C-alpha positions in Angstrom: -0.1 -0.2 0.3 1.3 3.5 -1.0 2.5 5.7 1.9 -0.3 8.0 2.5 0.7 11.1 4.7 -1.6 12.0 7.5 -2.7 15.2 8.3 -4.2 15.8 11.9 -7.0 18.1 13.5 -5.5 18.3 17.0 -2.3 18.1 19.0 -1.5 19.6 22.1 2.5 19.1 21.7 3.2 22.7 22.2 2.0 22.5 25.7 3.7 19.4 26.4 6.9 21.1 25.0 6.6 24.4 27.2 5.9 22.4 30.3 8.0 19.1 31.7 6.2 16.0 32.0 6.8 13.0 34.5 9.7 11.5 33.5 11.5 14.9 32.0 11.7 17.4 29.7 11.3 16.2 25.8 12.8 18.0 22.4 11.0 18.4 19.2 13.9 17.1 17.3 15.4 13.9 19.0 13.0 10.7 19.1 12.1 10.1 22.8 9.2 7.9 24.4 7.2 10.7 26.3 4.2 12.1 24.7 3.1 11.4 21.2 4.7 13.6 18.8 8.5 14.4 17.9 9.6 15.1 14.2 11.2 11.4 13.9 8.4 9.8 15.2 6.1 11.6 12.9 8.6 10.4 10.0 8.3 7.3 10.8 4.4 7.2 10.7 3.6 9.3 7.7 2.5 12.2 10.1 2.1 15.2 7.8 1.3 18.0 10.2 -1.6 19.1 11.8 -3.5 21.8 13.8 -1.3 22.9 17.1 -3.1 24.1 19.4 -2.2 27.2 21.8 -4.1 25.7 25.2 -3.7 27.5 28.4 -4.3 25.1 31.2 -6.3 26.8 34.6 -3.5 27.7 36.9 -3.0 24.7 39.3 -4.0 26.6 42.5 -7.4 27.1 41.0 -8.4 23.7 39.4 -6.8 20.1 39.4 -8.6 18.3 36.8 -7.4 14.8 38.2 -8.8 15.6 41.7 -11.9 17.1 39.9 -13.3 13.5 38.7 -16.0 12.0 40.4 -17.8 8.7 39.4 -21.2 8.4 38.6 -23.8 5.4 38.0 -22.6 4.2 34.8 -20.0 7.1 34.3 -18.2 10.1 35.3 -18.2 14.0 35.9 -15.6 16.5 36.1 -15.7 19.8 37.8 -16.3 22.6 35.7 -13.2 24.2 34.9 -13.3 28.0 36.3 -12.8 30.7 33.5 -9.3 32.1 33.3 -7.7 35.5 33.2 -7.9 37.0 29.5 -4.3 38.4 30.5 -3.0 35.3 31.6 -4.4 33.2 28.9 -2.9 35.7 26.4 1.1 35.3 28.1 0.8 32.0 28.3 -0.6 31.6 24.9 2.2 33.8 23.6 4.7 31.7 24.7 3.2 28.4 22.7 3.5 30.7 20.0 7.3 31.3 20.6 7.6 27.9 21.2 6.0 27.3 17.0 7.7 29.5 15.1 11.5 28.9 17.4 10.4 24.9 16.0 10.1 26.3 12.6 13.3 28.4 12.4 15.6 25.7 14.1 13.9 22.7 11.4 16.4 23.4 8.5 13.4 24.0 6.4 11.7 20.4 8.1 8.7 22.3 9.6 6.3 24.7 8.3 3.7 27.1 9.7 1.1 27.2 6.7 -0.9 30.2 6.2 -2.8 28.9 3.4 -4.4 25.9 1.6 -1.7 25.9 -1.3 1.4 25.9 1.4 -0.2 22.8 3.2 -0.7 20.8 -0.2 2.9 21.8 -0.9 4.2 20.9 2.4 2.5 17.3 2.3 4.0 16.9 -1.3 7.5 17.8 -0.6 7.7 15.6 3.1 7.8 19.5 5.0 5.7 18.6 8.4 3.0 21.6 8.2 1.8 23.3 11.1 -1.2 25.5 11.5 -1.4 27.9 14.4 -4.5 27.0 16.3 -5.8 29.0 19.2 -7.7 26.1 22.3 -10.0 29.3 23.7 -10.6 32.5 22.5 -9.6 33.9 26.2 -6.1 33.8 24.5 -6.9 36.8 22.7 -6.3 38.6 25.7 -8.2 41.6 27.1 -8.6 43.4 23.4 -10.8 40.9 21.0 -9.3 43.4 18.5 -6.2 41.5 18.6 -7.6 38.9 16.3 -6.3 41.1 13.5 -2.9 41.0 14.6 -2.6 37.5 15.2 -3.8 36.5 12.2 -1.5 39.0 10.8 1.2 36.6 12.4 -0.2 33.2 11.2 -2.9 32.5 13.3 -5.5 30.5 11.0 -7.9 28.5 13.7 -9.7 29.2 16.8 -11.9 27.4 19.4 -14.3 29.8 20.5 -13.7 27.8 23.9 -11.8 25.2 25.8 -14.5 23.3 28.0 -15.0 26.2 30.4 -16.6 29.6 29.8 -15.5 32.9 28.6 -16.1 36.5 27.1 -17.5 34.5 24.1 -19.3 31.4 24.7 -19.6 28.5 27.3 -17.7 25.1 26.4 -19.1 21.9 27.0 -18.0 20.1 30.4 -16.6 16.9 30.7 -19.6 14.4 31.7 -20.6 11.1 30.9 -22.9 10.1 30.0 -24.7 13.4 29.1 -25.6 15.4 26.4 -23.8 18.6 25.3 -26.6 20.8 26.0 -25.1 22.0 29.1 -25.8 25.4 29.4 -26.2 29.1 27.3 -24.6 29.8 23.9 -22.9 32.8 22.8 -22.2 36.2 24.1 -22.6 39.4 21.9 -19.0 39.5 22.0 -18.7 35.7 20.7 -21.4 36.5 17.7 -19.2 39.4 16.8 -16.2 36.9 16.7 -17.6 34.7 14.8 -18.6 37.5 12.4 -14.5 38.5 12.5 -13.3 35.1 11.8 -15.6 34.7 8.8 -14.2 38.0 7.8 -10.7 37.3 7.9 -10.9 33.9 6.9 -9.9 32.2 10.7 -11.2 28.5 10.7 -13.8 28.2 13.8 -13.6 25.3 15.7 -16.4 23.9 17.5 -14.9 20.5 19.2 -15.7 22.2 22.7 -18.5 24.3 22.5 -21.8 23.2 23.8 -24.8 22.5 21.8 -26.5 25.8 21.8 -23.3 27.8 20.7 -22.7 25.4 18.2 -26.2 26.2 16.5 -25.9 30.0 17.1 -22.5 29.5 15.2 -24.3 27.4 12.8 -26.8 30.0 12.2 -24.3 33.1 11.9 -21.2 31.3 10.3 -21.0 31.7 6.5 -18.2 29.3 6.6 -18.0 25.5 6.4 -18.7 24.0 10.3 -15.9 22.3 11.2 -15.2 20.1 14.8 -11.4 19.5 14.3 -11.3 16.4 17.3 -14.9 15.1 18.1 -16.5 12.1 17.8 -19.9 10.4 17.1 -22.2 10.8 20.2 -24.7 8.0 19.1 -21.7 5.6 19.2 -20.1 7.1 22.6 -22.8 9.7 24.7 -19.8 12.0 26.2 -20.8 15.5 26.2 -18.0 16.1 24.3 -19.0 14.1 21.2 -21.7 15.4 18.4 -25.2 14.7 18.3 -26.7 13.4 14.8 -28.5 16.9 14.8 -25.0 18.4 15.2 -23.2 15.9 12.3 -26.2 17.2 9.9 -25.4 20.8 10.4 -22.2 20.0 9.7 -23.0 18.1 6.8 -25.4 20.6 5.3 -22.7 23.3 5.5 -20.2 20.9 3.9 -17.6 21.3 6.7 -15.9 18.3 8.8 -15.5 16.2 11.7 -11.7 14.6 12.8 -12.2 12.0 14.3 -10.8 12.0 17.8 -8.3 9.0 19.3 -9.0 9.5 23.0 -10.3 6.5 24.3 -12.8 7.8 26.8 -14.6 9.5 23.6 -14.4 6.4 21.6 -15.7 3.9 23.9 -19.7 3.2 24.5 -19.0 3.0 28.3 -16.5 5.9 28.1 -14.0 4.2 29.8 -10.1 5.5 29.9 -8.6 1.9 28.8 -5.5 2.1 26.4 -6.2 -1.3 25.5 -9.3 0.1 23.2 -8.9 -1.8 20.1 -8.4 0.2 17.2 -11.6 -1.0 15.6 -13.1 1.6 18.0 -11.4 4.5 15.7 -12.9 2.6 12.6 -16.7 2.5 14.1 -16.5 6.0 14.7 -15.0 6.7 10.9 -17.9 4.7 9.5 -20.5 5.9 11.2 -19.6 9.4 10.6 -19.0 8.8 6.9 -22.5 7.2 6.5 -24.1 10.4 8.4 -22.2 13.3 6.5 -20.2 11.6 3.6 -16.6 10.4 2.8 -15.8 13.9 1.6 -16.6 15.3 5.3 -14.3 13.2 7.9 -10.8 13.0 8.8 -8.6 12.6 12.1 -8.0 14.7 14.8 -6.0 12.5 17.3 -5.5 14.9 20.4 -1.8 13.4 20.5 -0.1 14.7 23.3 -3.8 15.9 24.9 -5.5 12.0 25.8 -5.3 8.8 26.6 -5.0 7.0 23.0 -5.3 3.3 21.8 -2.1 1.2 23.0 -2.1 -0.2 19.2 -1.6 3.5 18.1 0.8 4.3 20.9 2.1 7.8 19.3 2.4 9.2 15.8 4.7 6.6 14.7 1.9 4.2 15.0 -0.6 5.8 12.8 -0.2 3.1 9.7 -1.7 0.5 11.7 -4.7 2.6 12.0 -4.4 2.8 8.6 -4.3 -0.8 7.7 -7.0 -1.3 10.2 -9.6 0.7 7.9 -10.2 -2.2 5.5 -13.4 -1.1 3.9 -11.3 2.1 2.4 -9.8 1.8 -1.1 -6.8 4.3 -1.8 -8.9 7.0 -3.1 -10.9 7.3 -0.2 -8.0 6.9 2.4 -6.7 9.9 0.8 -9.8 11.8 1.6 -9.7 10.8 5.0 -5.9 10.9 5.7 -5.4 14.5 4.2 -7.9 15.5 1.1 -10.7 16.9 3.1 -8.5 18.6 5.3 -7.2 20.7 2.2 -10.6 21.1 0.5 -12.0 22.7 3.8 -9.3 24.8 4.3 -9.6 26.0 0.7 -13.4 26.9 1.3 -12.5 28.4 4.8 -9.3 30.6 4.0 -10.1 32.2 1.0 -12.9 34.2 2.2 
């Protein structure tokens, strides 16, 4: 089988490069065994690039996710994360942006921060790792919403209105299982204005962490394809972070797309964080989404370096094992799922 480059909808590698992991610090250019992505493992697995998220964690003295977990009958709830100060968020996000551009500068041409879909296509063809600068939460813009245009000028091309917490623009969906994504109010006035501004500039709006009401308010406002960069089918795994059939239909009708999340707790019907989850669980979500929204509107959104993924994948070097498990798809379909659909939706979004 030909080697097909895989372009990915989401990773948290910048955060892991910023904060030491248990077991030590890591670099991007040396092969390691911490986390999921470095350049050697990307090369081994055909990882052609992806959305590199700037995610700002809550300060540890405000909220510690591990201690916020409450087991319920047949499921779990994670205590709602509080909002973060936008000045702190912008300062932390700027550090992650600096890491991305420093990585590009030190890569000797092996990594490129892409700003157009043509650049993305060129990188995929040349074997250059393509990185999209993505903000996971609009609080990262800082206290001045007008900062979006300045950030666009330096390369920001994708924005999630929220992570799973509220901010000045919208309400993120908290982590619950089993749960509907209908968990609270929708967009604020500033959020509606931000949607329009993203459309004007051609910044992709990522709906992955947005609650259901906010999702449909964006659907009514936005002129761009609806995109969830890393989310799965609620019908197969009823986690609050996954997409209902009604949401999927809206994505289909907008000619948008979904990047299938590899996080085991968003794959499994029981919502458990079991790394022994088989690769077939990912394939099941791909199959369901393809049936619901069409082969042209599904890709991958691994959540590498931000979630537990099936042990059979392990890290970016294990991606060929996933491709081999997708036996029901011919080479043309695999090219669409692996990168072609991302290229299409970015051509549609970034030309605005």
